[in-house]
VORO-433528 format. One record per residue (C-alpha): x negated, y, z. Coordinates in steps of 0.05 Angstrom, whole numbers, plus 32768, in hexadecimal, padded with zeros to 4 digits. Layout:
BEGIN
XYZ/...
END
This chain:
BEGIN
800080008000/7FCA80328012/7FA1801A7FD9/7FDB80267FA9/7FE6806B7FC6/7F9C80787FC0/7F9C80617F77/7FD9808B7F67/7FB980C67F89/7F7980BC7F61/7FA080B57F20/7FC780F67F2F/7F8681197F42/7F6681017F01/7FA381177ED9/7FA2815B7EFB/7F5781627EEE/7F6281507EA4/7F9B81827EA0/7F7181B77EC3/7F3781A97E93/7F6681B17E57/7F8381F17E73/7F3C820B7E82/7F2581FD7E3B/7F64821E7E20/7F58825B7E4C/7F10825F7E36/7F25825B7DED/7F5982927DF8/7F2782BE7E1C/7EF682B37DE4/7F2A82C77DB0/7F3D83067DD7/7EF483167DE4/7EE3830F7D9A/7F1E833B7D87/7F0883717DB8/7EC0836D7DA2/7ED583727D59/7F0083AE7D6A/7EC783D07D91/7E9383BD7D5D/7EBF83DA7D27/7EBD841D7D4B/7E7384167D57/7E6784087D0E/7E9084457CFB/7E6A84717D2C/7E2784567D14/7E3B84627CCC/7E5184A97CDC/7E1084B57D02/7DE7849E7CC5/7E0F84CD7C98/7E0585077CC8/7DBB84FB7CCC/7DB684F87C80/7DDE85397C7A/7DB285597CAF/7D7385467C88/7D9285617C48/7DA585A17C6C/7D5F85A87C87/7D4285A17C41/7D7385D57C26/7D6486047C60/7D1885FE7C53/7D22860B7C09/7D4E86477C18/7D1B86627C49/7CE3865C7C15/7D0F867E7BE0/7D2186B67C11/7CD786C17C1F/7CC986C57BD5/7D0286F77BCB/7CE887227C04/7CA287217BE5/7CBF87357BA1/7CE7876E7BC2/7CA887877BE6/7C8287857BA4/7CBA87AA7B81/7CBC87DF7BB8/7C7187E87BB2/7C7887F17B66/7CAF88247B70/7C83884A7BA2/7C4A884A7B6F/7C7988647B39/7C90889B7B69/7C4788AC7B78/7C3788AD7B2E/7C7188DB7B1F/7C5D890A7B57/7C1589097B3E/7C2C89187AF7/7C5589537B0F/7C1A896E7B37/7BEC89677AFB/7C20898A7ACE/7C2689C47AFF/7BDA89C97B03/7BD389C97AB7/7C0A89FE7AB0/7BE68A2A7AE3/7BA48A207ABE/7BC58A2F7A7C/7BE68A6F7A95/7BA58A857AB5/7B808A797A74/7BB58AA07A4D/7BB18AD97A7F/7B658ADB7A7B/7B668AD77A2F/7B9A8B0F7A28/7B748B3D7A57/7B318B317A34/7B4D8B3679EC/7B788B7479E2/7B868B617999/7BA18B1A7997/7B968AF47957/7BD28AED7929/7BE78AA6791C/7BFB8A9778D5/7C448A8878CD/7C5B8A4D78A6/
END
């Protein structure tokens, strides 16, 4: 009688262990599926962020290249403007010099005319055409 009870109890225990093992494996499989789904979801976001980061870095490098090119071009433009301003100053100086020379020549010419008229009372007659 006790031996039958013991055997029945051992069979029930074995059956419960088998059932628990099946349920444990099922739970592990379910957790694995859920875990994989969550990881795929998270990884999808990570992949998108990583892709966006790569695009941003590429655009930043491109922007840096364009900014350097623009800086060099701006420096060249400033140099050209400085050269142009210098040339304009030189032209202004040349014009001022020419006016000064013209005034000096007019003064010399009028002085020579005055001296000539005062030293020659009878000016020569120029032939008319």
